[in-house]
Backbone as JSON Lines, residues from 0, in Angstrom:
{"i":0,"aa":"Q","n":[-14.11,21.95,0.71],"ca":[-15.3,22.77,0.71],"c":[-15.82,22.81,-0.72]}
{"i":1,"aa":"G","n":[-17.1,22.55,-0.89],"ca":[-17.69,22.49,-2.21],"c":[-18.1,23.85,-2.75]}
{"i":2,"aa":"V","n":[-18.46,23.88,-4.04],"ca":[-18.89,25.11,-4.68],"c":[-20.36,25.38,-4.36]}
{"i":3,"aa":"I","n":[-21.21,24.38,-4.54],"ca":[-22.64,24.55,-4.29],"c":[-22.91,24.38,-2.8]}
{"i":4,"aa":"N","n":[-22.43,23.3,-2.22],"ca":[-22.56,23.05,-0.79],"c":[-21.28,23.56,-0.15]}
{"i":5,"aa":"V","n":[-21.35,24.71,0.5],"ca":[-20.14,25.34,1.01],"c":[-19.67,24.77,2.35]}
{"i":6,"aa":"A","n":[-20.39,23.8,2.88],"ca":[-19.94,23.13,4.11],"c":[-18.74,22.24,3.77]}
{"i":7,"aa":"F","n":[-17.83,22.11,4.72],"ca":[-16.69,21.24,4.51],"c":[-17.15,19.79,4.49]}
{"i":8,"aa":"Q","n":[-16.57,19.01,3.59],"ca":[-16.88,17.59,3.48],"c":[-15.58,16.82,3.59]}
{"i":9,"aa":"K","n":[-15.6,15.74,4.34],"ca":[-14.38,14.95,4.51],"c":[-14.07,14.24,3.2]}
{"i":10,"aa":"R","n":[-12.82,14.34,2.78],"ca":[-12.33,13.69,1.56],"c":[-10.97,13.07,1.86]}
{"i":11,"aa":"W","n":[-10.62,12.05,1.11],"ca":[-9.32,11.41,1.2],"c":[-8.55,11.79,-0.04]}
{"i":12,"aa":"F","n":[-7.29,12.18,0.15],"ca":[-6.47,12.68,-0.96],"c":[-5.29,11.75,-1.23]}
{"i":13,"aa":"V","n":[-4.96,11.67,-2.52],"ca":[-3.78,10.93,-2.96],"c":[-3.05,11.84,-3.94]}
{"i":14,"aa":"L","n":[-1.79,12.1,-3.65],"ca":[-0.95,12.91,-4.53],"c":[-0.14,11.98,-5.41]}
{"i":15,"aa":"N","n":[-0.34,12.09,-6.71],"ca":[0.33,11.23,-7.67],"c":[0.97,12.12,-8.73]}
{"i":16,"aa":"D","n":[2.29,12.23,-8.68],"ca":[3.03,13.14,-9.55],"c":[2.53,14.56,-9.31]}
{"i":17,"aa":"N","n":[1.91,15.17,-10.3],"ca":[1.47,16.55,-10.19],"c":[-0.06,16.65,-10.15]}
{"i":18,"aa":"I","n":[-0.71,15.54,-9.79],"ca":[-2.17,15.46,-9.73],"c":[-2.59,15.09,-8.3]}
{"i":19,"aa":"L","n":[-3.48,15.88,-7.73],"ca":[-4.03,15.59,-6.42],"c":[-5.44,15.05,-6.63]}
{"i":20,"aa":"C","n":[-5.62,13.74,-6.37],"ca":[-6.93,13.1,-6.52],"c":[-7.63,13.08,-5.17]}
{"i":21,"aa":"Y","n":[-8.95,13.23,-5.21],"ca":[-9.7,13.15,-3.95],"c":[-10.84,12.15,-4.09]}
{"i":22,"aa":"Y","n":[-11.13,11.52,-2.96],"ca":[-12.1,10.43,-2.89],"c":[-13.13,10.74,-1.82]}
{"i":23,"aa":"R","n":[-14.37,10.33,-2.06],"ca":[-15.44,10.54,-1.07],"c":[-15.29,9.61,0.12]}
{"i":24,"aa":"H","n":[-14.84,8.4,-0.13],"ca":[-14.67,7.4,0.92],"c":[-13.28,6.8,0.82]}
{"i":25,"aa":"Q","n":[-12.72,6.43,1.93],"ca":[-11.37,5.88,1.97],"c":[-11.27,4.6,1.13]}
{"i":26,"aa":"S","n":[-12.34,3.85,1.02],"ca":[-12.32,2.58,0.28],"c":[-12.61,2.75,-1.21]}
{"i":27,"aa":"D","n":[-12.92,3.96,-1.67],"ca":[-13.22,4.18,-3.1],"c":[-12.02,3.84,-3.97]}
{"i":28,"aa":"V","n":[-12.32,3.25,-5.12],"ca":[-11.27,2.92,-6.08],"c":[-11.11,4.06,-7.09]}
{"i":29,"aa":"Q","n":[-12.22,4.65,-7.5],"ca":[-12.2,5.75,-8.46],"c":[-12.31,7.08,-7.71]}
{"i":30,"aa":"P","n":[-11.48,8.05,-8.09],"ca":[-11.56,9.35,-7.42],"c":[-12.85,10.09,-7.78]}
{"i":31,"aa":"A","n":[-13.31,10.91,-6.86],"ca":[-14.46,11.78,-7.13],"c":[-14.04,12.94,-8.02]}
{"i":32,"aa":"G","n":[-12.75,13.25,-7.99],"ca":[-12.22,14.33,-8.81],"c":[-10.72,14.42,-8.66]}
{"i":33,"aa":"S","n":[-10.13,15.34,-9.42],"ca":[-8.69,15.53,-9.34],"c":[-8.36,17.0,-9.6]}
{"i":34,"aa":"I","n":[-7.2,17.4,-9.12],"ca":[-6.73,18.76,-9.28],"c":[-5.34,18.71,-9.88]}
{"i":35,"aa":"S","n":[-5.18,19.29,-11.05],"ca":[-3.85,19.41,-11.64],"c":[-3.13,20.55,-10.94]}
{"i":36,"aa":"L","n":[-1.94,20.27,-10.44],"ca":[-1.18,21.28,-9.71],"c":[-0.26,22.09,-10.61]}
{"i":37,"aa":"Q","n":[-0.24,21.77,-11.89],"ca":[0.69,22.42,-12.8],"c":[0.56,23.94,-12.82]}
{"i":38,"aa":"N","n":[-0.65,24.46,-12.89],"ca":[-0.85,25.91,-12.92],"c":[-1.47,26.43,-11.63]}
{"i":39,"aa":"A","n":[-1.37,25.66,-10.57],"ca":[-2.0,26.02,-9.3],"c":[-1.13,26.98,-8.5]}
{"i":40,"aa":"T","n":[-1.8,27.81,-7.73],"ca":[-1.15,28.63,-6.71],"c":[-1.75,28.24,-5.38]}
{"i":41,"aa":"F","n":[-1.04,28.57,-4.31],"ca":[-1.45,28.15,-2.98],"c":[-1.39,29.34,-2.04]}
{"i":42,"aa":"R","n":[-2.31,29.37,-1.11],"ca":[-2.25,30.41,-0.08],"c":[-2.97,29.93,1.16]}
{"i":43,"aa":"L","n":[-2.53,30.47,2.27],"ca":[-3.18,30.19,3.54],"c":[-4.58,30.78,3.5]}
{"i":44,"aa":"A","n":[-5.57,30.02,3.92],"ca":[-6.95,30.5,3.91],"c":[-7.33,30.98,5.31]}
{"i":45,"aa":"K","n":[-7.69,32.21,5.42],"ca":[-8.12,32.77,6.7],"c":[-9.62,32.5,6.83]}
{"i":46,"aa":"R","n":[-9.97,31.69,7.8],"ca":[-11.36,31.28,7.98],"c":[-11.82,31.58,9.4]}
{"i":47,"aa":"E","n":[-13.03,32.06,9.53],"ca":[-13.61,32.3,10.86],"c":[-13.96,30.98,11.54]}
{"i":48,"aa":"D","n":[-14.43,30.01,10.76],"ca":[-14.99,28.78,11.32],"c":[-13.98,27.64,11.46]}
{"i":49,"aa":"R","n":[-12.79,27.78,10.88],"ca":[-11.8,26.71,10.91],"c":[-10.39,27.26,10.88]}
{"i":50,"aa":"K","n":[-9.49,26.52,11.5],"ca":[-8.06,26.83,11.38],"c":[-7.44,25.78,10.48]}
{"i":51,"aa":"S","n":[-6.17,25.94,10.21],"ca":[-5.39,24.96,9.43],"c":[-5.97,24.74,8.04]}
{"i":52,"aa":"C","n":[-6.3,25.82,7.37],"ca":[-6.85,25.74,6.01],"c":[-5.89,26.38,5.01]}
{"i":53,"aa":"F","n":[-5.91,25.84,3.8],"ca":[-5.21,26.51,2.72],"c":[-6.01,26.34,1.44]}
{"i":54,"aa":"E","n":[-5.71,27.21,0.48],"ca":[-6.41,27.19,-0.8],"c":[-5.5,26.67,-1.89]}
{"i":55,"aa":"I","n":[-6.07,25.91,-2.77],"ca":[-5.43,25.56,-4.04],"c":[-6.24,26.28,-5.1]}
{"i":56,"aa":"R","n":[-5.57,27.19,-5.79],"ca":[-6.26,27.99,-6.81],"c":[-5.81,27.55,-8.2]}
{"i":57,"aa":"I","n":[-6.78,27.18,-8.99],"ca":[-6.54,26.88,-10.4],"c":[-7.42,27.82,-11.2]}
{"i":58,"aa":"P","n":[-7.19,27.98,-12.5],"ca":[-8.0,28.94,-13.25],"c":[-9.51,28.7,-13.15]}
{"i":59,"aa":"E","n":[-9.92,27.44,-13.03],"ca":[-11.34,27.13,-13.04],"c":[-12.01,27.21,-11.67]}
{"i":60,"aa":"R","n":[-11.22,27.16,-10.58],"ca":[-11.85,26.98,-9.28],"c":[-10.85,27.25,-8.15]}
{"i":61,"aa":"I","n":[-11.39,27.5,-6.98],"ca":[-10.58,27.59,-5.76],"c":[-11.03,26.48,-4.83]}
{"i":62,"aa":"Y","n":[-10.1,25.63,-4.43],"ca":[-10.38,24.56,-3.47],"c":[-9.89,25.02,-2.1]}
{"i":63,"aa":"V","n":[-10.7,24.84,-1.08],"ca":[-10.3,25.14,0.29],"c":[-10.17,23.82,1.03]}
{"i":64,"aa":"L","n":[-8.97,23.54,1.51],"ca":[-8.71,22.3,2.23],"c":[-8.42,22.61,3.68]}
{"i":65,"aa":"S","n":[-8.9,21.75,4.55],"ca":[-8.71,21.93,5.99],"c":[-8.0,20.71,6.54]}
{"i":66,"aa":"A","n":[-6.89,20.94,7.21],"ca":[-6.15,19.85,7.86],"c":[-6.63,19.71,9.3]}
{"i":67,"aa":"E","n":[-6.27,18.59,9.91],"ca":[-6.65,18.35,11.3],"c":[-5.96,19.31,12.26]}
{"i":68,"aa":"N","n":[-4.72,19.73,11.91],"ca":[-3.96,20.62,12.78],"c":[-2.88,21.31,11.94]}
{"i":69,"aa":"D","n":[-2.15,22.22,12.56],"ca":[-1.13,22.99,11.85],"c":[0.01,22.13,11.34]}
{"i":70,"aa":"Q","n":[0.41,21.11,12.09],"ca":[1.5,20.24,11.66],"c":[1.1,19.44,10.41]}
{"i":71,"aa":"E","n":[-0.13,18.96,10.38],"ca":[-0.61,18.25,9.2],"c":[-0.69,19.19,8.0]}
{"i":72,"aa":"L","n":[-1.1,20.42,8.25],"ca":[-1.15,21.42,7.19],"c":[0.24,21.64,6.6]}
{"i":73,"aa":"D","n":[1.24,21.82,7.46],"ca":[2.61,21.99,6.98],"c":[3.08,20.78,6.18]}
{"i":74,"aa":"A","n":[2.77,19.59,6.65],"ca":[3.2,18.37,5.96],"c":[2.57,18.28,4.57]}
{"i":75,"aa":"W","n":[1.28,18.54,4.48],"ca":[0.61,18.5,3.18],"c":[1.17,19.57,2.25]}
{"i":76,"aa":"Y","n":[1.32,20.77,2.78],"ca":[1.79,21.87,1.96],"c":[3.18,21.57,1.39]}
{"i":77,"aa":"N","n":[4.08,21.12,2.24],"ca":[5.44,20.81,1.78],"c":[5.44,19.69,0.75]}
{"i":78,"aa":"T","n":[4.63,18.68,0.97],"ca":[4.55,17.57,0.02],"c":[4.03,18.05,-1.33]}
{"i":79,"aa":"I","n":[2.99,18.86,-1.31],"ca":[2.43,19.38,-2.57],"c":[3.44,20.26,-3.29]}
{"i":80,"aa":"L","n":[4.13,21.14,-2.54],"ca":[5.13,22.0,-3.19],"c":[6.27,21.2,-3.79]}
{"i":81,"aa":"R","n":[6.71,20.17,-3.1],"ca":[7.8,19.33,-3.65],"c":[7.34,18.64,-4.93]}
{"i":82,"aa":"S","n":[6.12,18.15,-4.93],"ca":[5.59,17.52,-6.13],"c":[5.5,18.53,-7.27]}
{"i":83,"aa":"K","n":[4.98,19.7,-6.97],"ca":[4.87,20.75,-8.0],"c":[6.23,21.15,-8.53]}
{"i":84,"aa":"S","n":[7.24,21.22,-7.66],"ca":[8.56,21.67,-8.09],"c":[9.21,20.69,-9.06]}
{"i":85,"aa":"L","n":[8.8,19.44,-9.04],"ca":[9.33,18.48,-10.01],"c":[8.88,18.79,-11.43]}
{"i":86,"aa":"F","n":[7.78,19.54,-11.55],"ca":[7.19,19.81,-12.85],"c":[7.26,21.28,-13.25]}
{"i":87,"aa":"T","n":[7.93,22.11,-12.45],"ca":[8.09,23.52,-12.77],"c":[9.54,23.92,-12.56]}
{"i":88,"aa":"T","n":[9.83,25.15,-12.9],"ca":[11.2,25.64,-12.71],"c":[11.41,26.23,-11.32]}
{"i":89,"aa":"Q","n":[10.34,26.36,-10.54],"ca":[10.48,26.91,-9.19],"c":[11.17,25.89,-8.3]}
{"i":90,"aa":"D","n":[12.0,26.39,-7.4],"ca":[12.7,25.51,-6.46],"c":[12.05,25.6,-5.1]}
{"i":91,"aa":"H","n":[11.42,24.51,-4.67],"ca":[10.76,24.47,-3.36],"c":[11.33,23.32,-2.55]}
{"i":92,"aa":"N","n":[12.65,23.15,-2.57],"ca":[13.25,22.04,-1.84],"c":[13.4,22.32,-0.35]}
{"i":93,"aa":"E","n":[13.41,23.59,0.02],"ca":[13.53,23.92,1.43],"c":[12.17,23.76,2.1]}
{"i":94,"aa":"P","n":[12.12,23.14,3.26],"ca":[10.84,23.02,3.96],"c":[10.27,24.39,4.28]}
{"i":95,"aa":"F","n":[8.98,24.49,4.19],"ca":[8.29,25.73,4.47],"c":[7.28,25.48,5.57]}
{"i":96,"aa":"S","n":[7.1,26.44,6.43],"ca":[6.06,26.35,7.45],"c":[5.23,27.61,7.41]}
{"i":97,"aa":"F","n":[3.9,27.45,7.45],"ca":[3.02,28.59,7.57],"c":[3.18,29.24,8.94]}
{"i":98,"aa":"F","n":[3.65,28.48,9.91],"ca":[3.53,28.89,11.3],"c":[4.87,29.08,11.95]}
{"i":99,"aa":"D","n":[5.03,30.23,12.58],"ca":[6.17,30.52,13.42],"c":[5.7,30.32,14.85]}
{"i":100,"aa":"P","n":[6.23,29.33,15.56],"ca":[5.74,29.06,16.9],"c":[5.89,30.24,17.86]}
{"i":101,"aa":"N","n":[6.74,31.21,17.5],"ca":[6.93,32.39,18.35],"c":[5.98,33.53,18.0]}
{"i":102,"aa":"N","n":[5.15,33.35,16.96],"ca":[4.27,34.42,16.52],"c":[2.89,33.86,16.22]}
{"i":103,"aa":"E","n":[2.01,33.91,17.21],"ca":[0.66,33.37,17.04],"c":[-0.16,34.17,16.04]}
{"i":104,"aa":"D","n":[0.16,35.43,15.83],"ca":[-0.6,36.26,14.91],"c":[-0.25,35.98,13.45]}
{"i":105,"aa":"E","n":[0.85,35.3,13.2],"ca":[1.29,35.05,11.83],"c":[0.24,34.31,11.02]}
{"i":106,"aa":"Y","n":[-0.45,33.38,11.66],"ca":[-1.47,32.58,10.96],"c":[-2.51,33.48,10.33]}
{"i":107,"aa":"E","n":[-2.99,34.46,11.07],"ca":[-4.06,35.3,10.59],"c":[-3.58,36.41,9.66]}
{"i":108,"aa":"E","n":[-2.3,36.7,9.67],"ca":[-1.77,37.8,8.88],"c":[-1.24,37.36,7.52]}
{"i":109,"aa":"S","n":[-1.05,36.08,7.31],"ca":[-0.4,35.62,6.09],"c":[-1.32,35.78,4.89]}
{"i":110,"aa":"N","n":[-0.84,36.47,3.86],"ca":[-1.55,36.59,2.61],"c":[-0.67,36.19,1.44]}
{"i":111,"aa":"A","n":[0.4,35.5,1.72],"ca":[1.36,35.17,0.67],"c":[0.79,34.18,-0.31]}
{"i":112,"aa":"L","n":[1.18,34.31,-1.54],"ca":[0.8,33.37,-2.6],"c":[2.0,32.55,-2.99]}
{"i":113,"aa":"W","n":[1.78,31.28,-3.28],"ca":[2.84,30.4,-3.73],"c":[2.43,29.75,-5.02]}
């Protein structure tokens, strides 16, 4: 989701060490931008118009990313946390899931920061 154009735009992401690069088109060679995860925090984004969203918050900006489904969201989140843990003292080796299959309300109630 952009800053000026708040509509969601499809982007392709590549996680390289502690940098998440994003591309406008899958065939692009140069990224449209990048996000350093070193000082980033993460949280589930509660959205009226979309599910399976999370935020990457850095001092300069908040990025809202939307996955195709909850399983993809969990996969991306765990991958990003593992990458971040290589560069910080926090230990995120245990898999994390935003979603408890026994609690459908958990998605909307989560306000945790990571």
